[in-house]
C-alpha positions in Angstrom: 0.0 0.1 -0.3 1.2 3.5 -1.3 2.0 6.4 1.3 0.9 9.8 0.9 3.8 12.3 1.4 3.7 14.1 4.4 2.5 17.4 4.8 6.0 19.0 5.9 7.4 17.1 2.3 4.5 19.0 0.2 5.5 22.6 2.2 9.0 22.2 1.2 8.7 21.5 -1.9 6.0 24.7 -2.6 8.8 27.0 -0.9 11.6 25.8 -3.2 10.1 27.1 -6.2 8.9 30.1 -4.3 12.1 31.0 -4.2 13.3 30.1 -7.8 10.7 32.8 -8.5 11.9 35.2 -6.8 15.6 35.0 -7.6 14.8 35.2 -11.4 13.0 38.4 -10.9 15.4 39.9 -8.7 17.8 38.9 -11.5 16.2 40.1 -14.2 15.6 43.2 -12.8 19.8 43.6 -12.1 20.0 42.4 -16.1 18.0 45.4 -17.1 19.7 48.2 -14.5 22.8 47.1 -15.7 22.1 47.0 -19.6 20.1 50.9 -19.1 23.2 52.1 -16.9 25.5 51.2 -20.4 23.6 52.7 -22.7 23.4 56.3 -20.7 27.3 56.1 -21.0 27.4 55.7 -24.3 24.9 57.9 -25.2 26.0 60.6 -23.0 29.7 59.9 -24.3 29.1 60.1 -28.2 25.6 62.5 -28.6 26.6 64.9 -25.6 27.4 68.2 -27.5 27.3 70.8 -24.5 28.9 73.7 -24.6 31.6 74.5 -21.7 31.7 78.3 -20.6 34.3 80.8 -20.1 34.2 83.8 -18.5 36.9 86.6 -19.3 37.0 89.1 -16.6 38.6 91.9 -17.7 35.8 92.5 -20.1 32.7 91.5 -17.6 31.7 89.8 -21.2 30.8 85.9 -21.1 31.5 84.2 -24.2 30.4 80.8 -25.2 33.2 78.6 -26.6 31.9 75.6 -28.5 33.4 71.8 -28.0 35.4 70.0 -30.4 32.7 68.3 -33.5 31.8 65.0 -31.5 31.2 62.0 -34.6 28.3 60.2 -34.9 28.5 57.2 -37.5 32.0 58.5 -38.5 30.7 61.9 -39.6 31.9 65.2 -37.8 29.0 67.5 -37.2 30.0 71.3 -37.2 28.9 73.6 -34.5 27.1 77.0 -35.1 29.4 79.9 -35.1 28.1 82.8 -33.4 26.4 85.7 -35.2 28.2 89.1 -34.9 25.8 92.0 -34.5 25.9 94.7 -37.0 27.2 98.3 -36.1 24.1 100.5 -36.2 23.3 103.3 -39.0 24.3 106.7 -38.5 22.0 108.9 -40.0 23.3 111.1 -42.8 22.9 114.9 -41.8 20.1 117.0 -44.5 21.2 118.7 -47.3 20.5 122.0 -47.2 18.8 123.9 -50.6 18.6 127.2 -49.3 22.1 129.4 -49.9 23.7 130.1 -46.4 25.0 133.9 -47.4 23.3 136.5 -49.0 20.8 135.4 -52.3 18.3 137.1 -54.1 14.1 136.0 -55.0 12.7 137.2 -58.1 9.8 139.5 -57.2 9.7 140.7 -61.3 10.1 138.8 -63.7 13.3 140.2 -65.9 16.2 139.3 -68.1 20.0 138.9 -66.7 22.9 140.1 -68.4 26.7 139.5 -68.8 26.9 142.9 -67.1 25.7 145.7 -64.8 23.8 147.5 -67.2 21.2 147.8 -70.1 23.8 148.3 -72.7 25.4 144.2 -72.0 24.3 140.9 -73.6 21.0 139.5 -72.7 21.9 136.0 -71.1 18.1 134.9 -70.1 15.4 135.4 -67.9 14.7 134.6 -63.9 11.1 133.9 -63.4 9.4 135.4 -60.6 10.4 133.7 -56.6 13.6 132.2 -58.4 16.5 132.2 -55.9 20.3 132.5 -56.4 23.3 133.0 -54.3 24.4 136.8 -54.4 28.5 137.2 -55.3 28.8 140.9 -55.4 26.7 144.5 -56.4 28.3 147.4 -57.8 29.0 150.5 -56.4 25.9 151.8 -56.4 24.2 148.5 -55.6 21.8 149.2 -58.4 22.5 145.3 -59.7 24.0 142.6 -58.5 26.2 139.4 -59.4 24.6 135.7 -58.8 25.9 132.6 -58.9 23.7 131.3 -61.7 25.2 128.2 -62.1 28.0 126.4 -60.6 30.3 127.7 -63.3 28.1 131.0 -64.2 28.1 134.3 -62.8 25.2 136.5 -64.8 24.0 140.3 -63.2 20.8 141.2 -62.5 18.8 144.6 -61.6 18.1 145.0 -57.8 15.1 146.8 -58.5 13.9 143.1 -60.1 14.5 141.2 -56.6 14.8 141.2 -52.9 17.7 140.7 -50.6 17.2 137.7 -48.7 19.7 137.1 -45.7 21.8 140.1 -45.9 21.6 143.8 -46.8 23.0 145.5 -50.4 25.4 147.5 -48.3 27.4 144.4 -46.6 28.0 142.7 -49.7 31.4 143.4 -51.6 31.6 145.1 -54.7 32.7 142.8 -57.8 34.7 143.8 -60.4 32.5 144.3 -63.5 32.9 143.4 -67.1 34.0 146.1 -69.4 30.9 147.5 -71.2 30.5 146.1 -75.1 31.6 148.0 -77.9 28.9 151.1 -78.7 26.9 150.2 -81.8 26.2 152.8 -84.3 23.0 154.3 -84.0 20.5 154.0 -86.6 19.3 157.0 -88.2 15.7 158.2 -86.7 13.2 157.6 -89.5 10.4 160.1 -89.5 6.7 158.8 -88.5 4.4 158.7 -91.0 1.3 161.1 -91.4 -0.9 158.8 -90.8 0.2 158.2 -87.6 -0.4 160.5 -84.9 -1.4 159.4 -81.7 2.1 162.1 -80.4 4.4 162.3 -83.3 3.9 164.4 -86.4 5.1 163.6 -90.1 7.5 166.2 -89.2 8.9 165.0 -85.8 12.4 162.3 -85.5 11.4 159.0 -84.1 11.9 159.0 -80.5 15.3 157.8 -79.3 13.6 157.5 -75.4 10.2 159.1 -75.1 8.3 159.0 -71.9 3.9 158.3 -71.8 1.9 159.0 -68.6 5.5 158.3 -67.0 6.7 155.2 -69.0 10.0 155.2 -70.1 10.9 153.8 -73.3 14.8 152.6 -72.1 15.5 150.5 -75.5 14.2 148.2 -78.0 16.9 146.2 -80.5 16.1 143.6 -83.2 17.7 140.9 -83.0 18.1 140.1 -86.7 17.9 142.8 -89.9 16.4 140.6 -92.4 14.0 137.9 -92.6 11.1 135.8 -94.5 7.8 136.7 -94.8 5.9 135.8 -92.2 9.2 134.9 -90.2 10.1 135.2 -86.6 11.2 139.0 -85.8 12.7 138.5 -82.4 13.3 141.7 -80.2 14.5 142.7 -76.5 12.8 146.0 -74.7 12.9 147.1 -71.4 10.4 150.1 -69.8 10.6 151.9 -67.0 7.6 153.2 -64.3 9.6 156.6 -63.5 6.7 157.9 -61.2 7.7 156.8 -57.2 4.2 156.7 -56.4 2.0 156.0 -59.1 1.1 152.7 -60.8 0.0 153.1 -64.5 -2.0 151.0 -66.0 -2.1 150.0 -70.1 -3.9 147.9 -72.6 -0.8 147.2 -74.9 3.0 147.7 -74.7 4.8 145.8 -77.5 6.4 146.6 -81.0 5.0 148.8 -83.9 4.7 149.0 -87.4 3.4 152.4 -88.0 0.4 151.6 -90.5 1.0 148.0 -90.8 0.9 146.3 -87.9 0.9 146.2 -83.9 1.0 143.7 -81.7 1.0 143.5 -77.7 3.4 141.6 -75.6 2.3 142.6 -72.5 -1.8 143.8 -72.4 -4.6 145.0 -70.3 -1.6 145.4 -67.5 0.1 148.1 -65.2 3.6 149.0 -64.2 4.2 149.7 -60.1 6.1 152.8 -58.9 9.5 153.0 -60.0 9.2 149.3 -61.5 11.8 148.3 -64.8 10.2 145.8 -67.0 12.5 143.6 -69.7 11.2 141.7 -72.1 11.4 139.8 -75.4 9.0 138.5 -77.6 8.7 138.5 -81.8 5.9 139.4 -84.5 5.7 138.1 -88.2 5.1 140.7 -90.8 3.2 138.7 -93.9 4.6 141.4 -96.8 7.6 141.6 -98.6 9.3 144.8 -97.9 11.5 147.0 -95.6 9.6 148.4 -91.8 10.7 150.1 -89.4 9.8 148.9 -86.3 9.0 151.1 -83.0 8.1 150.1 -79.2 4.9 151.4 -78.1 2.5 151.6 -75.0 -1.6 151.6 -76.0 -4.7 153.3 -73.9 -7.3 151.8 -75.7 -9.4 150.5 -73.3 -8.5 147.0 -73.8 -5.8 144.4 -75.3 -8.0 143.1 -78.3 -8.6 147.1 -79.7 -5.1 147.8 -79.5 -4.3 145.1 -81.3 -7.1 145.8 -83.8 -6.6 149.9 -83.8 -2.5 150.5 -84.9 -3.1 154.1 -84.8 -4.3 154.3 -81.5 -0.2 153.7 -80.3 1.8 156.6 -78.8 5.8 155.7 -80.0 8.4 154.9 -77.1 11.2 154.3 -78.9 12.6 153.1 -82.0 13.6 149.5 -82.5 15.5 149.6 -85.9 15.1 148.3 -89.5 13.7 145.1 -90.8 13.7 143.9 -94.3 11.1 141.0 -95.1 11.8 138.8 -98.1 
């Protein structure tokens, strides 16, 4: 008859197997910790790129210096270089467009010339509000020399401008160019009897006449001949000799007695002491020799002065022109 195992024998077997199980779990856990520790060491050794910091106490500046490039799988990785901040851009000073010293501002449009006087060559004209630096004046201050371009000095009558940033007396006197040779005067031509506003058939053509205070200073033709209906260019200047009165007029310009009149200015006026220089042109449609005058008209309107050739009063002779 077989014998059963005693209770003591069964209990010993169970404890043995439990112990084996516990030791297996402990061993597996230990092996895992060993593998984790080795893996962490390898990662820290081959992957870490943490830079070190060097403190330069003499400059109180912290500079970050990268470590030598580590290799992963044989390829070197280049550290990024620190970016240097660019210096700020300095603002440029504004450029001034206004003359810093004495200058002129044109108040009445007029000619500028090669010298200080109406006998000098006309070089061009200046518009109202034009500004230029002053570089000299005449002894009496009636003309000023201005720097028209960086390389060109011209003269303009002081009556046409106002002086800015100074006074005329504080500007140095400038040596003036020699005046041009005097042209041979054109003999006066009698005014035809059909034209009788002021002059008669026996009176000489005016050299510098004054009508209602307006004086004809000069009139010059730029050529002695031109084709039929060609442009006859001329220059003239008038002055209001009154220091108190403004003179209104309806026409101011060239007159060919009994043939044509053309207001260069119309329905306008000249203020006290005002000087008006101008340049213009007109045409004549029939061949012949003609004497041209500068005239002024007071017929009530510009259109009336254009259509009534006999309503003009002569200021100065301009010369003769051949139309062919």
